[in-house]
N, C-alpha and C positions, 0 to 999 in steps of 0.2 A: 243259145244263139251266138254266133261269132260276129264281133264287131270289126268292121273293116275300115282301114285307114291307108293313106299312101305311104306313111312312114311310122313305124313304131320305135320309140326310144326306151330302152330298158335301164332304169335308174334316173334319180332326179337330183343328183349332185350337180355342181357347177357345169361339168361337161355335158350331162344330159339335158339340163335346163337350157343352157346356151344353145346346143344343137337344135332343140325343139323351138326355141324363140326365133332363131334365124330361119328356120323352115316356115314356121307359122306366119311370120310377117310377110313372107312371099306368097301367102295364100295356099300353102300346101297343108293337106289334112294330116296332122300328126298327133300321136297319142304318147303320153309319158306313162310308163308303168313303174310304180314305186311299191317295194314290199313293205314298207312301214307306213305308220300314220304320220303325217306331216303337221308341224315341224319335228325333226328328230335330231338328237344330239350326235355330234361328230367329234371323235377324238382327234384334235388338231390344235396347233398353237394359235392358228387364226390370224396369220399374217397375210395381208393382201397388198402387193406391191403396187406402187403408182402406175407401173406399166400394165399390170393386170386390170386395174380400174379403167385405164384408157381403152384397153381392148373391149372391156364390157360396154363402155360409153353409158354408164349408169350413174345416177346421182346417189352417192353412198351416204348422204346426209341421213341421219336417223339410224344408220346401221353401224357407223364407226364407233368403237369403244374408246379408242385412243389413236391420236395421230402421232406417229414416231419420227422424232427429228434427232435422236441421240441413241448411240450404241455403246454399250459398255461390255468390252471383250477381255476375258482373262484366260490364262493358262493354268489349269489345276488351281483355280481360285486366287492366283498370285499375280502381282505386277500388272495390274489392269491397264487396258488401253481405252481412252475415251474418245469417241468420234462423234462429231456433230455436223449437221447440215443445215443450210439456211432455209430449205423447203423440205416437205415431207419425204421421208425414206420409204415409208410403208404405213399401212393402217392396220389396226387390230380389230377383229370382228369376232362375234360369236357365230359359229358356223350354222347352228340351227336357224338363226334369224336371217343370216346371209343367204344361206341355200334356199330358204323358203321364199325370200324376196325375189330370187331368180326364178323359182318355179311360178310364183304369181305373175311375174313379167311375161313368161311364156304362155301362161293361161290367158292373160289380157290380149296377147297377140293372137290367140285363137287355138292354142294347143289344149287338148283334152288331157285331164290329169286323173289317173286312177290310182288311188292310195290303197294300201293293204292288198295289192295284187302282185304277189310274188311270182315272177316267171319260174316255171318248173320244167318246161320242155320247149324246144324249138325244132321246127321242121322246115325244110326247104324243098319246094316242088317247082315245077314249070311255071306256075302262076305267081309265085313269090314266097312269102315267109308266113308260117303259122307259129303262133306263140300261145301256149297254154299257161294260164296262171291260176293262183288260188282264188282269183276273182272273176274267172271266165276265160273265154278263148278269144283271140285276136288274130287278124290277118293283115298283111300289108305288102307293098311292093318292095319296100327297103327296110332294113333294120339297123339301128345304131345301138351298139353295146356300150353302155355308160354305167355299168353295174360294178365298178370298182375293182379292187385287187383280186377278189375271188370270183371274177366275172364268170357267170354261167354261160353267157353268149361265147365268150372265148373258149371255154371248155367244151361246149356242145359242138362248136364248129372246128374244134382242134386248131385254134389260132394262136394259142399261147406259145410264146418264143422262150428261149432259155433265159432264165431270170435269177437275179439275186434279190434278197429281201432285206429291207430295213425294218428293225423292230423298234416301235416307239412306245413309251409309257408316259402318262401325263395325269396330273391332278389339277382341278380347279379349286383354289385355296382361298379361303376367306381371311383377310388380314385387317388390321386397324387402318383407319383412314389416313393416319400420318404416314404409314408405309406406303399406301397407294400414292400419296402425294409425292413421295420421294422418287418413285420410279415412273411417275407420269411422263409420257412422251419418250420413254426410254426402254429398249429391250436389252436384256443381259444374256450373253452367250459365253459359255465356258467350255474350253477344249481341254483335252488331255486326261480327263478322268476315265473315259472309256475308249478302247481302241477303235478308230475309224467311226467316231461319233462325237456328239457334243450335247451339252445341256442348255436349257433355255429357261427365261422367265419373261413372259409377255404380259404387259398390264392390260387389264380389261377395266371397264367402268367401275365395277364393284368388287373385283377380286383379281387374283393372279392366275395365269395358266403357266404351270411349271412342269417341265418334262425333260426327258433324255431319250436319245435315239442312236443306234449304231447298227452295223450290218449284222444279220442274224448269225453269221459265222463267229462274231465276237460277243454275242449276247449272253453267254453263260452267266456272267456276274453282273448283268445290267441292273437288276433290282438292288443289289448291294451298293453299286456306284451311284444309283439314283438316290438311295437313302442317304448316302454320305453327302451328296450334293444339297439335299434338303436340310440336313443338320448344319452345313456350312453356312446356310443363310437363315438358320433359326426357324425354318418352316415345317420342320417334321412334327411339331406338336400343335400347329394351327388346324383350324377346322377344314376338313376336306369336304367340299361340296360334291365332288364327283371325281372318280378315278377310272381310267380306261386305258386299254392298249390297242395298237393297230400295227398292221403289216403293210408296208409300202413296197410295190414291185419295181425293180430296176431291170430293164431289158439289157441282155448281153447280146451284142451284135445288133443288126437292124431289126427293130420290131415289125412284126407282120400285123398291119392294122386293117387289112380288108381282105374279103373273099367273096367274089360275086356281088351280091346285093347287100352285103353286110359290111358295116365299118365299126371299128373299135376306137374309142376316144378316152382321153384322160388315163386314170389309173388302170382301167380295163386293158389299154393298149400298152401298159408298162412305161408310160412316159414320165415317170417321176424323175426329178433332177438328181443325179447320183452323187452330187457334191454336198448338197444341203437337205435333200429329202423333201423339197417343196414341190407340189404337184398342181396347185391351182392355175398357175400361168399357162402351163402347157396343156392342161384340161380345157382352158377357154380357147386357146389357139387351135388345138386339134379339133375341137367342136365346130369352130367357124370354118375351118378347112373341110371338114366332112360335109357340113350343111351346104356349102358352095358346090361341092362335087355332086351331092344328091339332087340339089335344085337343078343343075345342068342335066344330070342323067334323066330326070323326069321330063324335062323340056325336050330332050333329044330322043328319049325312048331307050337309053342305054340300060343294058342288063348287067353291068359291072361297075364297080367304083375304083377301077385301077388308078384313075388320076389322083385320087385321094392318097393312095400309097405314095405316089410319085411326089405329091406336095409335101407329105411328111418326111420323106427322104431328103428332100431339097431344103426345107426350112428348119425342121425340128431335130432330125437325126445329127446333123453336123454339130449342133449346140450340145446335144447329149454326149457326143464323143469327145468334145473339148472338156466338158464338165467332168467326164470319167478321167481324163488325163490330169486335171486339177486335183481330183479326189486321190488318185494314186500318189501323186507327189506330196499332197498334204499328209496322207497316211504314213508316208516314209519319212517326212521331216516335220512333224507337227510343231514342235517347239521352235524350230528354226523359222517357219513361216510366221509364227506369232511375233517373234523378234523382228522379222522383216517388216511386219505390219506396223510395229511401233517406230521403226527407224525410217522407213521410206514413204514419203508422202504419196508417191504414184500408186502405192499399193492400197492405201486407204481411199484413194480417188477411184481406183478400180472397184473397190468393195461398195462404195456409195453408188456407182453407176449400176452395179448388179443388184444391190438391194432395192433400188428403184425400179430396175428392169427397164430403164430407158436407154441401155446399151446392152447388146448381147455379148455372149462369151466370146465370139470371134473378134468383136471390136476391142474388148478388154484385153484379150490375148495380144492383139496386134499392138495396142498401146503399151503393153509391157515388153514389146520387142519379140514376140513369139516365145517358144519354149526355150530358145537360146538365151533370150533376154531375161526370161525368168530364172533360169539357172545361174546367169551372171549375178542377179540380185541375190540369190541364195548364197552363192559363194562369197560375195561381198559382205553379206551379213554374218556368215560363218567365220570369216577372217577377221571381222571387226569386233568380235566379242568372244567370251568364253561361255559358250552355251552348248549343252549336249541334250540330245533327244532321249526321252525315256523309253527304255526297251519295252 
């Protein structure tokens, strides 16, 4: 027997859960299809910006593992920069608990949640959408693809745009309490060890999340560089609670995020930030935009979600384009950028705004004087010291 809903959401990560919540609270019949049993582990540093928390409008108390107010940034482990802020820069969470809380919120708003129901086939007909899963068949008027980097929805409907991939590897590492105390409220970022990537240490309540990521084109020696990073912090012999890898999609050109009655959100739409590989903020934002469009489409009887594509093109794509420009510049002059961070207060100020996500890339770029102003700062830094970028 086929279960019928107005909207089906495939995937229960932040994008899927937020989309379902926004729809359910408007009285729309929505079902979330999740292939795994919840809660499930997610390979992720677990950083949630202040801006993302504001978008969610949710009380994070009980979910926050650490409130971050300090950043320790180094280049190949040397000459570190210490940045502090008087209010939170971000929060760290465990993604299994964080994601599950968002699923529960959607469920409390009225969404139906079907665990261990992996979508296997999608059909579109005149009446709407049909989804076959390992747990039964479903039908709906509209479909939201929130099923991550390997999105079945995107593949089935041929919505995948040209993409580049970030490869990430991470361990959850158990350390002594005195080590946890030293890094409390602080994230550690290290650049220059791997081409077009970086390493991180994010403090959690009872352990550290330690990882490294880079573009797939430069990932040949990622494991070696990651091991060297662990050794440099004396973490290679500590107890590993869990180790995992992940692929994060970056769209090249304008991402195609809808077709007819179907919308893609979050990683499924390729909306990962190309500079730092963060995806939660755009996952939430795109889910809210998609839910708004679907709500209006149901009310007006529209058979397409074109206005969602227009909203993404207007609000999210310009940010991705600027992040891509930052990424290319940083990849070309990594050591110079690091030196500029240490010398120019305006650069750290821009970093603070972005880490918090209470200012977007467009505003940060404007504050730096645009690309011309940024290049002037780079040239000023280059001429003010003897520093050479590693080949």
